[in-house]
Z-matrix of the N, CA and C atoms (Angstrom, degrees):
N
C 1 1.458
C 2 1.520 1 108.87
N 3 1.291 2 115.41 1 135.55
C 4 1.459 3 121.43 2 175.79
C 5 1.510 4 107.00 3 -120.76
N 6 1.330 5 115.24 4 131.85
C 7 1.459 6 120.03 5 -179.30
C 8 1.523 7 108.39 6 -113.50
N 9 1.311 8 116.29 7 125.15
C 10 1.459 9 122.32 8 177.64
C 11 1.526 10 107.50 9 -93.87
N 12 1.320 11 116.44 10 110.49
C 13 1.459 12 120.57 11 -177.49
C 14 1.529 13 112.58 12 -60.67
N 15 1.308 14 117.09 13 -26.43
C 16 1.465 15 118.85 14 -179.01
C 17 1.531 16 111.45 15 -67.82
N 18 1.329 17 117.79 16 -15.39
C 19 1.469 18 121.82 17 178.19
C 20 1.524 19 112.96 18 -93.14
N 21 1.328 20 117.94 19 -1.16
C 22 1.462 21 121.59 20 -172.09
C 23 1.521 22 112.82 21 -108.19
N 24 1.335 23 115.53 22 155.61
C 25 1.459 24 120.16 23 172.49
C 26 1.528 25 108.86 24 -84.64
N 27 1.319 26 117.25 25 168.58
C 28 1.466 27 121.24 26 -174.52
C 29 1.529 28 112.39 27 -63.91
N 30 1.328 29 118.17 28 -32.28
C 31 1.468 30 120.61 29 178.86
C 32 1.522 31 110.83 30 -65.30
N 33 1.321 32 117.52 31 -44.08
C 34 1.461 33 120.75 32 179.54
C 35 1.528 34 111.48 33 -67.67
N 36 1.322 35 116.87 34 -38.00
C 37 1.463 36 119.93 35 177.03
C 38 1.520 37 109.65 36 -63.43
N 39 1.338 38 116.66 37 -44.29
C 40 1.465 39 120.72 38 177.89
C 41 1.529 40 110.50 39 -57.38
N 42 1.330 41 117.08 40 -46.00
C 43 1.469 42 120.72 41 -179.98
C 44 1.521 43 111.11 42 -59.09
N 45 1.322 44 116.63 43 -46.42
C 46 1.463 45 119.94 44 -179.34
C 47 1.529 46 111.56 45 -63.18
N 48 1.314 47 116.72 46 -46.65
C 49 1.454 48 119.56 47 -177.47
C 50 1.526 49 112.11 48 -69.28
N 51 1.329 50 116.79 49 -45.66
C 52 1.465 51 119.37 50 -175.96
C 53 1.521 52 112.28 51 -69.99
N 54 1.315 53 118.10 52 -24.45
C 55 1.462 54 120.62 53 176.91
C 56 1.522 55 112.04 54 -88.57
N 57 1.324 56 118.26 55 -11.57
C 58 1.454 57 121.90 56 -179.15
C 59 1.523 58 112.65 57 -96.03
N 60 1.314 59 116.61 58 -44.39
C 61 1.461 60 120.87 59 -178.04
C 62 1.527 61 107.22 60 -90.35
N 63 1.335 62 114.00 61 82.47
C 64 1.467 63 120.59 62 -176.12
C 65 1.527 64 109.30 63 -137.78
N 66 1.294 65 119.10 64 155.83
C 67 1.457 66 124.99 65 -6.22
C 68 1.525 67 110.76 66 -81.23
N 69 1.312 68 116.44 67 154.10
C 70 1.457 69 122.78 68 176.20
C 71 1.525 70 108.04 69 -122.00
N 72 1.341 71 118.16 70 125.41
C 73 1.461 72 117.78 71 174.95
C 74 1.527 73 109.44 72 -65.32
N 75 1.289 74 115.67 73 152.95
C 76 1.464 75 121.47 74 178.88
C 77 1.531 76 109.02 75 -83.68
N 78 1.325 77 116.47 76 130.59
C 79 1.468 78 121.17 77 171.95
C 80 1.529 79 106.40 78 -89.54
N 81 1.307 80 116.55 79 104.05
C 82 1.471 81 122.10 80 179.11
C 83 1.525 82 105.41 81 -93.47
N 84 1.318 83 115.74 82 94.48
C 85 1.467 84 121.01 83 -167.53
C 86 1.526 85 111.90 84 -92.92
N 87 1.329 86 113.61 85 131.76
C 88 1.468 87 121.38 86 175.33
C 89 1.518 88 107.98 87 -110.64
N 90 1.317 89 114.90 88 127.52
C 91 1.462 90 121.34 89 171.87
C 92 1.520 91 106.96 90 -128.47
N 93 1.309 92 115.68 91 160.11
C 94 1.466 93 120.08 92 179.05
C 95 1.516 94 109.15 93 -132.67
N 96 1.335 95 115.31 94 143.29
C 97 1.456 96 121.02 95 176.09
C 98 1.517 97 108.18 96 -153.04
N 99 1.305 98 115.89 97 124.43
C 100 1.468 99 122.16 98 179.47
C 101 1.525 100 112.31 99 51.80
N 102 1.341 101 116.47 100 41.13
C 103 1.457 102 121.56 101 176.66
C 104 1.518 103 115.04 102 80.33
N 105 1.312 104 117.92 103 -1.11
C 106 1.464 105 121.45 104 -179.74
C 107 1.527 106 108.31 105 -97.32
N 108 1.337 107 115.78 106 126.81
C 109 1.458 108 121.40 107 179.95
C 110 1.519 109 108.98 108 -94.95
N 111 1.330 110 114.55 109 113.96
C 112 1.465 111 122.47 110 178.52
C 113 1.529 112 108.26 111 -97.73
N 114 1.331 113 116.62 112 131.95
C 115 1.465 114 121.72 113 178.38
C 116 1.524 115 107.73 114 -130.30
N 117 1.333 116 116.80 115 127.22
C 118 1.464 117 119.73 116 -178.67
C 119 1.532 118 110.64 117 -150.00
N 120 1.346 119 117.02 118 140.37
C 121 1.460 120 120.52 119 178.09
C 122 1.529 121 112.27 120 -91.99
N 123 1.346 122 115.63 121 146.20
C 124 1.454 123 121.97 122 177.69
C 125 1.524 124 108.81 123 -138.23
N 126 1.332 125 115.57 124 129.41
C 127 1.461 126 118.70 125 -178.04
C 128 1.525 127 113.16 126 -97.96
N 129 1.325 128 118.35 127 -11.07
C 130 1.466 129 120.48 128 174.09
C 131 1.525 130 106.36 129 -89.91
N 132 1.333 131 115.89 130 84.62
C 133 1.462 132 122.21 131 -170.97
C 134 1.531 133 108.96 132 -150.66
N 135 1.338 134 116.10 133 126.92
C 136 1.462 135 120.36 134 176.99
C 137 1.528 136 110.16 135 -152.82
N 138 1.340 137 116.48 136 158.41
C 139 1.463 138 118.64 137 170.31
C 140 1.522 139 108.70 138 -71.80
N 141 1.305 140 116.59 139 146.27
C 142 1.464 141 121.17 140 -177.59
C 143 1.521 142 111.71 141 -115.88
N 144 1.336 143 116.42 142 -37.22
C 145 1.459 144 120.90 143 -175.51
C 146 1.521 145 108.77 144 -155.50
N 147 1.335 146 115.99 145 151.18
C 148 1.462 147 118.46 146 175.52
C 149 1.534 148 112.41 147 -104.95
N 150 1.327 149 116.60 148 -14.83
C 151 1.464 150 119.66 149 175.34
C 152 1.513 151 108.61 150 -142.23
N 153 1.310 152 120.61 151 95.94
C 154 1.465 153 125.49 152 1.65
C 155 1.535 154 111.02 153 -72.80
N 156 1.332 155 116.97 154 157.43
C 157 1.461 156 120.12 155 179.78
C 158 1.534 157 110.70 156 -74.42
N 159 1.329 158 116.05 157 99.51
C 160 1.466 159 121.30 158 -174.01
C 161 1.521 160 109.96 159 -126.16
N 162 1.327 161 114.94 160 137.59
C 163 1.462 162 122.28 161 171.85
C 164 1.523 163 107.18 162 -115.00
N 165 1.324 164 115.80 163 160.08
C 166 1.460 165 119.98 164 177.37
C 167 1.521 166 108.16 165 -126.73
N 168 1.312 167 115.51 166 137.01
C 169 1.462 168 122.01 167 177.20
C 170 1.527 169 107.21 168 -136.20
N 171 1.310 170 116.01 169 135.78
C 172 1.466 171 120.03 170 178.35
C 173 1.518 172 108.84 171 -97.91
N 174 1.327 173 115.11 172 126.05
C 175 1.467 174 121.68 173 -176.38
C 176 1.519 175 108.67 174 -119.50
N 177 1.306 176 116.07 175 130.13
C 178 1.455 177 120.93 176 -177.74
C 179 1.514 178 113.32 177 -88.52
N 180 1.301 179 113.52 178 -167.07
C 181 1.460 180 122.09 179 178.76
C 182 1.530 181 109.30 180 -116.16
N 183 1.312 182 115.18 181 161.79
C 184 1.462 183 120.49 182 174.75
C 185 1.522 184 109.18 183 -71.14
N 186 1.314 185 116.04 184 168.11
C 187 1.467 186 120.63 185 -179.28
C 188 1.521 187 112.56 186 -57.97
N 189 1.342 188 117.01 187 -29.97
C 190 1.475 189 119.81 188 -179.78
C 191 1.530 190 112.57 189 -82.54
N 192 1.351 191 116.86 190 1.94
C 193 1.454 192 120.90 191 177.57
C 194 1.519 193 115.39 192 92.48
N 195 1.325 194 117.90 193 -8.28
C 196 1.465 195 120.53 194 178.30
C 197 1.529 196 109.09 195 -79.21
N 198 1.331 197 116.94 196 156.27
C 199 1.465 198 119.66 197 179.70
C 200 1.534 199 111.58 198 -62.34
N 201 1.347 200 115.73 199 142.87
C 202 1.462 201 119.14 200 172.42
C 203 1.520 202 107.91 201 -60.17
N 204 1.338 203 116.28 202 155.17
C 205 1.462 204 121.06 203 -176.38
C 206 1.526 205 112.18 204 -55.33
N 207 1.333 206 117.19 205 -38.23
C 208 1.460 207 120.35 206 179.42
C 209 1.526 208 110.59 207 -59.60
N 210 1.308 209 117.43 208 -47.27
C 211 1.464 210 121.68 209 179.71
C 212 1.533 211 110.37 210 -64.49
N 213 1.329 212 116.65 211 -45.90
C 214 1.465 213 120.86 212 178.48
C 215 1.531 214 110.28 213 -56.42
N 216 1.348 215 115.89 214 -47.71
C 217 1.465 216 120.22 215 -176.55
C 218 1.524 217 112.21 216 -67.11
N 219 1.339 218 117.62 217 -40.16
C 220 1.465 219 119.83 218 178.22
C 221 1.529 220 110.00 219 -63.52
N 222 1.313 221 116.12 220 -43.25
C 223 1.468 222 118.53 221 178.28
C 224 1.527 223 111.42 222 -61.63
N 225 1.324 224 116.98 223 -37.81
C 226 1.466 225 121.15 224 -176.89
C 227 1.527 226 112.49 225 -77.07
N 228 1.339 227 117.23 226 -48.61
C 229 1.467 228 120.54 227 -172.44
C 230 1.528 229 113.81 228 -96.46
N 231 1.357 230 115.89 229 -17.96
C 232 1.474 231 122.11 230 -178.50
C 233 1.529 232 112.66 231 66.53
N 234 1.343 233 118.04 232 21.13
C 235 1.468 234 121.95 233 -177.83
C 236 1.535 235 110.64 234 -137.29
N 237 1.327 236 114.77 235 149.87
C 238 1.467 237 121.50 236 174.20
C 239 1.518 238 108.50 237 -158.08
N 240 1.310 239 115.53 238 150.17
C 241 1.456 240 121.35 239 173.32
C 242 1.521 241 107.29 240 -116.90
N 243 1.331 242 116.43 241 127.05
C 244 1.462 243 121.31 242 179.66
C 245 1.518 244 108.49 243 -105.34
N 246 1.325 245 116.34 244 113.39
C 247 1.456 246 121.68 245 176.06
C 248 1.521 247 108.88 246 -94.80
N 249 1.326 248 116.11 247 146.64
C 250 1.455 249 120.88 248 175.89
C 251 1.521 250 108.20 249 -96.62
N 252 1.325 251 115.29 250 132.65
C 253 1.468 252 121.76 251 -174.10
C 254 1.521 253 109.47 252 -86.06
N 255 1.327 254 115.71 253 130.76
C 256 1.463 255 120.77 254 172.08
C 257 1.526 256 107.76 255 -113.14
N 258 1.310 257 115.92 256 176.67
C 259 1.466 258 120.41 257 -174.77
C 260 1.529 259 112.69 258 -59.24
N 261 1.320 260 116.35 259 -34.95
C 262 1.464 261 121.42 260 179.73
C 263 1.530 262 112.27 261 -60.69
N 264 1.335 263 116.72 262 -29.03
C 265 1.464 264 121.39 263 -175.07
C 266 1.524 265 114.12 264 -105.38
N 267 1.320 266 118.07 265 6.69
C 268 1.464 267 121.21 266 -175.25
C 269 1.529 268 112.38 267 -60.71
N 270 1.316 269 118.01 268 -44.31
C 271 1.473 270 120.81 269 -179.41
C 272 1.533 271 110.97 270 -62.63
N 273 1.337 272 116.84 271 -44.67
C 274 1.463 273 120.06 272 177.91
C 275 1.526 274 111.22 273 -63.97
N 276 1.339 275 116.59 274 -39.63
C 277 1.460 276 120.00 275 178.76
C 278 1.525 277 110.52 276 -60.29
N 279 1.333 278 116.41 277 -42.81
C 280 1.463 279 119.48 278 178.94
C 281 1.524 280 111.77 279 -63.39
N 282 1.315 281 117.97 280 -37.34
C 283 1.473 282 121.28 281 177.36
C 284 1.526 283 110.61 282 -61.27
N 285 1.335 284 116.00 283 -39.59
C 286 1.466 285 119.13 284 -175.24
C 287 1.520 286 112.61 285 -74.75
N 288 1.317 287 117.30 286 -5.53
C 289 1.467 288 120.08 287 175.69
C 290 1.530 289 111.15 288 -76.36
N 291 1.334 290 117.25 289 -14.73
C 292 1.463 291 120.94 290 178.16
C 293 1.523 292 110.46 291 -70.62
N 294 1.302 293 116.06 292 145.91
C 295 1.455 294 120.72 293 178.84
C 296 1.526 295 109.80 294 -85.01
N 297 1.324 296 115.84 295 124.13
C 298 1.470 297 122.14 296 177.96
C 299 1.520 298 108.84 297 -117.45
N 300 1.330 299 116.68 298 157.97
C 301 1.470 300 118.57 299 172.29
C 302 1.535 301 109.70 300 -60.51
N 303 1.321 302 117.02 301 148.10
C 304 1.470 303 121.45 302 -176.27
C 305 1.524 304 112.81 303 -54.55
N 306 1.317 305 116.91 304 -35.43
C 307 1.470 306 119.86 305 -177.29
C 308 1.525 307 113.35 306 -79.52
N 309 1.314 308 117.52 307 1.07
C 310 1.466 309 121.82 308 179.95
C 311 1.527 310 108.76 309 -118.48
N 312 1.325 311 116.42 310 96.92
C 313 1.459 312 121.10 311 -177.07
C 314 1.515 313 112.96 312 -73.78
N 315 1.321 314 115.56 313 147.27
C 316 1.465 315 121.99 314 -178.43
C 317 1.523 316 112.52 315 -66.26
N 318 1.333 317 117.50 316 -35.33
C 319 1.465 318 120.13 317 -179.57
C 320 1.533 319 110.10 318 -58.22
N 321 1.315 320 116.37 319 -48.72
C 322 1.468 321 120.69 320 -179.16
C 323 1.529 322 111.29 321 -71.37
N 324 1.332 323 117.34 322 -46.11
C 325 1.466 324 122.18 323 -176.51
C 326 1.528 325 111.71 324 -58.80
N 327 1.349 326 117.23 325 -43.03
C 328 1.456 327 120.59 326 -174.30
C 329 1.527 328 113.41 327 -105.19
N 330 1.331 329 117.39 328 6.55
C 331 1.463 330 120.97 329 178.01
C 332 1.523 331 113.19 330 64.52
N 333 1.316 332 116.36 331 35.48
C 334 1.466 333 120.92 332 179.74
C 335 1.526 334 108.25 333 -86.00
N 336 1.315 335 115.37 334 121.40
C 337 1.456 336 120.89 335 -176.34
C 338 1.526 337 109.58 336 -80.28
N 339 1.323 338 115.13 337 129.28
C 340 1.459 339 121.46 338 176.67
C 341 1.523 340 108.27 339 -119.95
N 342 1.316 341 114.92 340 163.76
C 343 1.463 342 118.98 341 175.27
C 344 1.515 343 109.01 342 -141.91
N 345 1.303 344 115.23 343 147.04
C 346 1.457 345 121.98 344 179.15
C 347 1.525 346 107.75 345 -86.39
N 348 1.327 347 116.61 346 124.57
C 349 1.455 348 121.71 347 178.12
C 350 1.525 349 109.85 348 -107.55
N 351 1.339 350 115.85 349 -43.58
C 352 1.459 351 121.86 350 177.44
C 353 1.527 352 108.67 351 -124.30
N 354 1.315 353 116.39 352 130.74
C 355 1.463 354 120.67 353 -176.40
C 356 1.521 355 113.65 354 -59.80
N 357 1.334 356 118.41 355 -33.24
C 358 1.458 357 122.02 356 -173.83
C 359 1.525 358 114.68 357 -88.97
N 360 1.334 359 118.06 358 5.20
C 361 1.459 360 121.76 359 -177.67
C 362 1.518 361 110.10 360 -132.68
N 363 1.337 362 116.85 361 158.42
C 364 1.466 363 119.33 362 175.17
C 365 1.531 364 111.17 363 -58.96
N 366 1.306 365 115.67 364 158.51
C 367 1.461 366 123.41 365 -179.25
C 368 1.522 367 111.64 366 -61.96
N 369 1.328 368 115.69 367 173.88
C 370 1.461 369 122.64 368 170.80
C 371 1.528 370 107.61 369 -114.97
N 372 1.321 371 115.86 370 158.79
C 373 1.462 372 120.63 371 172.31
C 374 1.519 373 106.28 372 -69.89
N 375 1.331 374 117.09 373 128.23
C 376 1.461 375 120.65 374 179.78
C 377 1.519 376 109.48 375 -57.47
N 378 1.294 377 116.34 376 137.90
C 379 1.466 378 124.96 377 175.06
C 380 1.522 379 115.41 378 74.21
N 381 1.341 380 120.24 379 7.56
C 382 1.468 381 118.25 380 172.17
C 383 1.520 382 107.40 381 -69.14
N 384 1.336 383 115.56 382 155.54
C 385 1.457 384 119.77 383 -178.99
C 386 1.528 385 111.55 384 -76.33
N 387 1.342 386 116.39 385 -32.88
C 388 1.459 387 119.14 386 -176.51
C 389 1.526 388 110.51 387 -155.39
N 390 1.316 389 114.82 388 152.91
C 391 1.462 390 121.87 389 176.52
C 392 1.521 391 108.96 390 -153.23
N 393 1.328 392 115.46 391 147.14
C 394 1.467 393 121.77 392 177.65
C 395 1.520 394 109.24 393 -109.19
N 396 1.315 395 115.88 394 132.30
C 397 1.457 396 121.88 395 177.31
C 398 1.525 397 106.95 396 -97.86
N 399 1.321 398 115.80 397 117.42
C 400 1.463 399 121.00 398 -169.20
C 401 1.523 400 112.94 399 -122.83
N 402 1.330 401 113.46 400 152.37
C 403 1.457 402 122.02 401 171.71
C 404 1.521 403 108.36 402 -116.24
N 405 1.316 404 115.15 403 146.64
C 406 1.464 405 121.12 404 176.48
C 407 1.521 406 109.56 405 -57.07
N 408 1.325 407 116.78 406 133.11
C 409 1.468 408 122.45 407 179.04
C 410 1.525 409 110.03 408 -112.32
N 411 1.351 410 116.33 409 -47.89
C 412 1.460 411 121.10 410 -179.17
C 413 1.523 412 108.14 411 -173.98
N 414 1.309 413 115.64 412 169.84
C 415 1.462 414 120.36 413 170.81
C 416 1.518 415 108.06 414 -138.82
N 417 1.312 416 114.63 415 154.98
C 418 1.459 417 120.46 416 -178.25
C 419 1.516 418 109.55 417 -110.39
N 420 1.301 419 116.11 418 140.83
C 421 1.461 420 120.76 419 175.04
C 422 1.525 421 107.72 420 -103.46
N 423 1.327 422 114.98 421 100.51
C 424 1.456 423 119.99 422 179.24
C 425 1.519 424 111.85 423 -97.03
N 426 1.330 425 115.91 424 0.51
C 427 1.448 426 120.09 425 177.74
C 428 1.519 427 114.56 426 76.81
N 429 1.306 428 117.58 427 9.95
C 430 1.463 429 120.50 428 -178.57
C 431 1.512 430 112.53 429 -105.42
N 432 1.324 431 114.81 430 -161.76
C 433 1.465 432 120.81 431 -177.46
C 434 1.523 433 112.86 432 -84.27
N 435 1.337 434 117.03 433 -14.05
C 436 1.457 435 119.47 434 178.63
C 437 1.520 436 109.62 435 -114.67
N 438 1.325 437 114.42 436 156.99
C 439 1.457 438 121.63 437 178.88
C 440 1.524 439 107.90 438 -117.58
N 441 1.331 440 118.27 439 112.05
C 442 1.460 441 120.48 440 174.22
C 443 1.527 442 109.24 441 -70.81
N 444 1.323 443 115.06 442 120.53
C 445 1.457 444 121.54 443 -178.05
C 446 1.524 445 108.29 444 -112.04
N 447 1.319 446 115.59 445 127.66
C 448 1.453 447 121.46 446 177.11
C 449 1.519 448 108.12 447 -95.57
N 450 1.314 449 115.42 448 127.57
C 451 1.458 450 122.18 449 -178.80
C 452 1.519 451 109.10 450 -122.19
N 453 1.328 452 116.19 451 128.77
C 454 1.458 453 120.26 452 177.63
C 455 1.524 454 109.27 453 -89.66
N 456 1.316 455 115.83 454 126.76
C 457 1.465 456 121.79 455 179.53
C 458 1.526 457 108.38 456 -78.94
N 459 1.319 458 115.24 457 119.99
C 460 1.468 459 120.79 458 -179.19
C 461 1.525 460 111.96 459 -99.91
N 462 1.314 461 116.59 460 -33.76
C 463 1.467 462 122.63 461 -179.36
C 464 1.520 463 107.58 462 -147.95
N 465 1.340 464 116.45 463 157.28
C 466 1.455 465 119.84 464 173.27
C 467 1.521 466 108.31 465 -133.50
N 468 1.300 467 114.68 466 138.01
C 469 1.455 468 122.84 467 178.59
C 470 1.523 469 108.67 468 -101.72
N 471 1.328 470 116.70 469 138.55
C 472 1.457 471 122.54 470 171.74
C 473 1.519 472 108.66 471 -131.01
N 474 1.298 473 116.42 472 138.14
C 475 1.456 474 122.03 473 173.12
C 476 1.532 475 107.36 474 -58.90
N 477 1.310 476 116.90 475 143.39
C 478 1.472 477 121.24 476 -179.22
C 479 1.526 478 110.97 477 -53.37
N 480 1.333 479 114.89 478 137.60
C 481 1.454 480 121.46 479 175.00
C 482 1.516 481 115.64 480 87.04
N 483 1.328 482 118.22 481 0.05
C 484 1.477 483 120.49 482 -177.06
C 485 1.525 484 111.89 483 -86.10
N 486 1.325 485 117.72 484 -37.62
C 487 1.456 486 121.98 485 -173.87
C 488 1.527 487 109.61 486 -105.99
N 489 1.350 488 116.64 487 133.99
C 490 1.461 489 119.08 488 176.17
C 491 1.531 490 109.69 489 -90.48
N 492 1.329 491 116.18 490 -179.28
C 493 1.467 492 121.01 491 -174.92
C 494 1.529 493 113.28 492 -65.72
N 495 1.339 494 117.81 493 -16.71
C 496 1.463 495 121.82 494 177.94
C 497 1.530 496 112.28 495 -99.11
N 498 1.320 497 117.36 496 12.24
C 499 1.460 498 124.55 497 -178.34
C 500 1.530 499 112.69 498 64.84
N 501 1.319 500 117.09 499 28.74
C 502 1.465 501 121.56 500 172.29
C 503 1.513 502 108.36 501 -88.04
N 504 1.328 503 116.49 502 138.50
C 505 1.453 504 120.22 503 178.53
C 506 1.518 505 109.20 504 -163.59
N 507 1.310 506 114.97 505 165.28
C 508 1.461 507 121.35 506 176.32
C 509 1.523 508 107.15 507 -140.03
N 510 1.326 509 115.17 508 122.22
C 511 1.466 510 120.42 509 179.91
C 512 1.522 511 109.90 510 -99.62
N 513 1.302 512 116.70 511 153.67
C 514 1.463 513 122.25 512 176.71
C 515 1.512 514 111.64 513 -93.47
N 516 1.337 515 116.84 514 42.81
C 517 1.463 516 121.66 515 -175.68
C 518 1.525 517 112.98 516 -58.70
N 519 1.308 518 114.24 517 142.32
C 520 1.462 519 121.75 518 168.90
C 521 1.520 520 106.01 519 -91.10
N 522 1.323 521 115.72 520 136.82
C 523 1.456 522 120.56 521 -178.23
C 524 1.516 523 110.25 522 -119.42
N 525 1.301 524 115.09 523 154.14
C 526 1.456 525 122.07 524 174.58
C 527 1.517 526 107.71 525 -85.77
N 528 1.313 527 115.71 526 124.55
C 529 1.460 528 121.87 527 177.79
C 530 1.526 529 105.48 528 -128.39
N 531 1.350 530 116.17 529 94.19
C 532 1.460 531 119.90 530 -174.50
C 533 1.518 532 109.43 531 63.83
N 534 1.334 533 116.90 532 -126.38
C 535 1.468 534 121.51 533 178.81
C 536 1.522 535 111.81 534 -87.22
N 537 1.320 536 117.43 535 -6.40
C 538 1.467 537 121.98 536 -173.67
C 539 1.513 538 111.38 537 -108.51
N 540 1.339 539 114.79 538 171.50
C 541 1.446 540 122.49 539 175.32
C 542 1.514 541 107.93 540 -119.55
N 543 1.318 542 116.32 541 151.09
C 544 1.449 543 121.69 542 176.49
C 545 1.527 544 108.73 543 -150.51
N 546 1.313 545 116.35 544 154.98
C 547 1.457 546 119.92 545 173.22
C 548 1.518 547 107.17 546 -74.26
N 549 1.315 548 116.67 547 135.36
C 550 1.459 549 120.69 548 -178.88
C 551 1.523 550 111.37 549 -56.94
N 552 1.329 551 116.89 550 -37.09
C 553 1.475 552 119.10 551 -178.31
C 554 1.519 553 112.84 552 -68.05
N 555 1.332 554 118.25 553 -17.43
C 556 1.466 555 121.57 554 179.10
C 557 1.525 556 113.26 555 -91.74
N 558 1.328 557 115.81 556 -7.04
C 559 1.471 558 118.98 557 -175.69
C 560 1.517 559 109.43 558 -90.60
C-alpha cells in the first residue's frame, strides 16, 4: 500500500505519522508567566542535535487560533523545562492535557507539586526522574496548525542515584505509541 499524503486531511496525516514514529517520550513542558505555572504534555517531541544540544517539540494553537499557553510563554520568557513522564505521573500528565484559561495554572488546579531546581528556569515536577532546562533557540513556520519549536538544552536534572559516573542511566519514561501510552522498557 502506498499512501499519498497530498490526498489526505491533517487528521489522517497525524494518525499515520504519530503511529509510525514510535515510541516517542512525552515532553511534559513547564513554563511560567506572571507567577502562573503552566504544565502541558506534547507527544511530537524528539532530539534534533547534540551539538548544540537541541530538541524539537511541535506546539499547536487553541481552538480560537491563539497560541497555546506553552507556546505563548516560551515566546515571552525564552525558557521551558521539559520533564519526562514516568508511570507514577501518568494520571497527572493526562490531567494537564486539558485546556485551562491562561490565568489558571495546571500545577495549582490539579495539585501537582513542583520544585525549583534552577533559579533561571521554570520548576520541575517533584519526583520526576529527569528534566531538561531549555532556552528558546528558534521556531519554524511550516504554515500549519502547529509550530515546531527548537529548544536548546542548557542543563539536565536527574533524581539522585539514577546516573552513574559514566553517564549511564535508564529512565522509566512513558512513551506515546499511537493513541496509547507504554513504558519504554516494555516496548
